[in-house]
C-alpha positions in Angstrom: 51.0 72.9 60.9 52.1 76.0 59.0 54.7 75.7 56.3 58.2 76.6 57.4 61.5 77.0 55.6 65.1 76.2 56.7 68.1 78.0 55.2 71.4 76.1 56.0 73.3 76.7 52.7 76.5 77.2 54.6 78.3 79.5 57.1 78.8 83.0 55.7 80.0 86.1 57.4 77.6 89.0 57.5 80.1 91.8 56.7 78.1 94.5 54.9 74.8 93.5 56.5 76.0 93.5 60.1 78.1 96.7 59.5 74.7 98.4 59.1 73.1 96.5 61.9 76.0 97.3 64.2 74.5 100.8 64.7 70.8 99.9 64.3 70.7 96.7 66.3 73.9 95.7 68.0 74.4 98.9 69.9 70.7 99.5 70.5 70.1 100.8 74.1 69.1 98.2 76.7 66.0 100.1 77.9 63.7 98.9 75.0 65.1 95.4 75.5 63.4 95.2 78.9 60.1 95.9 77.2 60.7 93.2 74.5 61.7 90.7 77.2 58.5 91.6 79.2 56.4 91.1 76.1 57.8 87.7 75.3 57.6 86.6 78.9 53.9 87.7 79.1 53.0 85.8 75.9 55.0 82.7 76.7 53.9 82.4 80.4 56.1 80.8 83.0 57.7 78.2 80.7 60.2 79.8 78.3 63.9 79.9 77.5 66.0 82.3 79.6 65.7 85.7 77.9 68.9 87.8 77.4 67.9 91.4 78.1 71.0 93.1 76.7 71.9 94.2 73.1 72.6 91.7 70.3 76.3 92.6 70.5 76.3 91.7 74.3 74.4 88.5 73.5 77.1 87.5 71.0 79.8 88.2 73.5 78.0 86.2 76.2 77.5 83.3 73.8 81.2 83.3 72.7 82.5 83.4 76.3 80.3 80.4 77.2 80.9 78.4 73.9 77.2 78.8 72.9 75.4 80.4 70.0 72.9 83.2 69.7 69.3 82.2 68.9 67.4 85.2 67.5 63.6 84.9 67.7 61.9 87.7 65.7 58.2 87.8 66.2 55.3 90.0 64.9 52.0 90.4 66.7 50.6 92.0 63.5 50.0 88.6 61.9 46.4 87.5 61.8 47.3 84.2 63.5 50.0 85.5 65.8 48.2 84.3 68.9 49.9 81.1 70.1 52.6 81.4 67.4 55.3 81.2 70.1 53.9 78.1 71.8 56.8 76.0 70.4 59.0 77.8 73.0 56.8 76.8 75.9 58.1 73.3 76.0 60.4 71.8 78.6 62.6 69.9 76.1 63.0 73.0 73.9 63.7 75.1 76.9 66.5 72.8 78.2 68.0 72.5 74.7 67.9 76.3 74.0 69.3 77.2 77.4 72.2 74.7 77.0 73.2 75.6 73.5 72.1 79.2 72.9 71.8 82.7 74.3 68.1 83.4 73.6 67.7 86.9 72.1 64.0 87.9 71.2 63.0 90.8 69.1 59.6 92.3 68.1 58.8 93.4 64.5 57.3 96.6 65.7 60.6 97.8 67.3 63.4 99.6 65.6 65.8 96.7 66.0 63.2 94.2 65.0 62.2 96.1 61.9 65.9 96.4 60.9 66.4 92.7 61.1 63.2 92.0 59.2 64.2 94.3 56.3 67.8 93.1 56.0 66.8 89.4 56.0 63.5 89.9 54.1 61.6 87.9 56.7 58.1 86.8 55.4 57.0 84.3 58.1 56.9 84.7 61.9 58.2 83.7 64.2 61.6 83.8 62.6 64.6 82.0 64.2 68.3 82.6 63.3 71.3 80.8 64.7 74.4 83.0 64.9 78.0 82.4 66.0 80.7 85.0 66.7 83.8 84.2 64.7 86.9 86.5 64.7 84.9 89.4 66.0 82.1 89.0 63.4 78.8 87.2 63.4 78.3 84.1 61.2 74.9 82.8 60.2 74.6 79.1 60.7 71.0 78.7 59.7 67.5 80.0 60.0 63.9 78.7 60.2 60.6 80.5 59.9 56.9 79.9 60.5 54.5 78.6 63.1 55.7 75.1 64.2 55.5 72.5 66.9 58.1 72.2 69.7 59.4 69.0 68.1 59.7 70.7 64.7 61.7 73.6 66.2 63.8 71.2 68.2 64.5 69.1 65.1 65.3 72.2 63.0 67.8 73.5 65.6 69.4 70.0 65.9 69.7 69.8 62.1 71.4 73.2 61.9 73.9 72.2 64.6 74.4 68.8 63.2 75.1 70.1 59.6 77.5 72.6 61.1 79.2 70.1 63.4 82.6 70.6 62.0 82.3 74.3 62.3 81.0 74.0 65.8 83.8 71.6 66.8 86.3 74.0 65.3 84.7 76.9 67.2 84.8 75.0 70.4 88.4 73.9 69.8 89.3 77.5 69.1 87.5 78.7 72.3 89.3 76.0 74.3 92.6 77.1 72.8 91.8 80.7 73.5 90.8 79.8 77.1 94.0 77.7 77.4 96.0 80.7 76.0 94.2 83.0 78.4 94.9 80.6 81.3 98.5 80.2 80.3 98.9 84.0 79.8 97.2 84.6 83.2 99.6 82.0 84.8 102.6 83.6 83.1 101.4 87.0 84.2 100.9 85.8 87.7 104.4 84.2 87.7 105.8 87.4 86.2 104.1 89.6 88.7 105.2 87.3 91.5 108.8 87.4 90.3 108.5 91.2 89.8 107.1 91.5 93.3 110.0 89.4 94.7 112.5 91.7 92.8 110.7 94.8 94.2 110.7 93.3 97.7 114.4 92.4 97.4 115.3 95.8 96.0 113.3 97.4 98.7 115.1 95.3 101.3 118.5 96.1 99.9 117.5 99.8 99.7 116.4 99.7 103.3 119.6 97.9 104.3 121.7 100.5 102.6 119.8 103.3 104.2 120.0 101.6 107.6 123.8 101.2 107.1 124.1 104.8 106.1 122.0 105.9 109.0 124.0 103.8 111.5 127.3 105.1 109.9 126.1 108.7 110.1 125.0 108.2 113.7 128.4 106.6 114.6 130.2 109.5 112.9 128.0 112.0 114.7 128.5 110.2 118.0 132.3 110.1 117.4 132.3 113.8 116.4 130.2 114.7 119.5 132.6 112.7 121.7 135.6 114.4 120.1 134.0 117.8 120.6 133.2 116.9 124.2 136.7 115.7 124.9 138.2 118.8 123.3 135.8 121.0 125.4 136.7 119.1 128.6 140.4 119.4 127.7 140.0 123.1 127.1 138.1 123.6 130.4 140.8 121.5 132.2 143.6 123.4 130.7 141.8 126.7 131.5 141.2 125.5 135.0 144.8 124.5 135.4 146.1 127.8 134.1 143.7 129.6 136.5 144.7 127.5 139.4 148.4 128.0 138.6 147.8 131.7 138.4 146.0 131.7 141.7 148.9 129.6 143.3 151.4 131.9 141.8 149.7 134.9 143.3 149.4 133.4 146.8 152.8 131.7 146.9 154.9 134.0 149.2 158.3 135.2 148.0 161.2 133.1 149.1 162.6 134.7 152.3 166.2 135.9 152.3 168.6 133.9 154.4 168.4 134.8 158.1 164.9 136.4 157.8 162.9 134.9 160.7 162.4 131.3 161.5 162.8 129.3 158.2 162.6 125.9 156.8 165.0 124.8 154.0 163.0 122.2 152.0 164.6 119.8 149.5 162.1 117.9 147.3 163.0 115.0 145.0 160.3 114.9 142.2 158.9 111.8 140.5 161.2 112.4 137.5 164.3 112.6 139.7 164.6 116.4 139.7 165.6 118.1 142.9 163.9 121.2 144.1 165.3 123.4 146.9 163.6 126.5 148.5 163.4 128.4 151.8 160.0 128.9 153.4 159.0 130.8 156.6 158.1 128.5 159.4 154.5 129.8 159.5 153.9 128.9 155.9 151.5 125.9 155.5 151.9 122.5 153.8 149.6 123.9 151.1 152.4 126.3 150.2 154.7 123.4 149.5 152.2 121.8 147.1 151.7 125.1 145.4 155.4 125.4 144.9 155.7 121.9 143.4 152.7 122.5 141.1 154.3 125.5 139.7 157.8 124.0 139.3 157.0 120.5 138.0 155.6 120.2 134.5 153.5 117.2 133.4 152.0 116.3 136.7 148.5 117.4 137.7 147.6 118.7 141.2 146.0 116.3 143.6 147.7 113.3 141.8 150.6 113.0 144.2 151.6 113.3 147.8 154.7 114.6 149.7 156.3 112.4 152.3 159.5 112.0 154.3 161.5 108.8 154.9 163.0 109.7 158.3 160.6 109.7 160.0 158.2 108.0 157.6 155.4 110.4 157.2 153.0 111.8 154.6 152.1 115.4 154.6 148.4 115.8 153.6 147.2 118.2 156.2 147.3 121.3 154.0 146.6 123.8 156.7 149.4 122.6 159.1 152.4 125.0 159.3 155.8 123.8 158.5 157.0 124.5 162.1 154.2 122.3 163.5 154.9 119.6 160.9 158.5 119.4 162.1 160.0 120.5 158.9 162.1 123.3 160.4 164.9 124.1 160.1 165.4 121.8 157.1 163.9 118.6 155.6 164.2 116.3 152.7 160.8 115.3 151.1 159.9 113.1 148.1 157.0 112.9 145.7 154.9 109.9 145.1 151.9 109.4 142.8 148.7 108.5 144.4 
């Protein structure tokens, strides 16, 4: 077994180092990562940890979101004894442990990002493993181990790193749990706020629609009333116009009152509905229509066709408008009365 070294002096934040690596490694494009992942998969065969194909920054974000750590595996094929150097990863126990506790991020020494890591950490032995954790937006180095080793040695080294940093790991998990709880609480509060806001919007919209509907109905009612008023005024104007035209026509066709002794006459006395008494002479050949025309012109406030003329002795109504006064038996004189229909 080759000699290996473990550095677990304590958790330290890689401020100046990772500020340089941020550009050279963390934000490295994902296209070369596919080649690195393919190289590792080819060398390890079918049995190996799940390889994260994104950048180191994305690997750190993935690890933080799942309460795990980043396990960097930096390897070089330029070593004389590089063949089989990664066999420690082709082990079921190692695989299960790494997949449960880490996001596995491999890098090759002959790539830009691998070379940057090797220079910054002065890596001398390969493969080189580093355990990182994301804390307050920065990466913290929990420990490292280098050299060719057996699966049991690698597993023991990783367990030792996690065990020695147990308090830190517990604090990180507690922080993640608090953050998750805060996120959950915030999400719940946001949901409640959005629900309340939606209820307010729905209520305001309902009130707005009710007000608009009330305004619309009021406007329709006002328009309907205005239209009814205009229609009544139009009908009244037409009626008044018609009455004036009819009165004018009746005035024109009403014969002049004959002088006394001029032909056969009928002296008609008519008591109106209001008690007024009308007296006039008509010629015997004038018709009953002439009597109605005379009353329509003399009596105010009563519309044509709303009354009838009748006599009490004998009891008789005069509604045959074309009958002459002579034939109706109203000559030489008669007393008639008005009655509303």
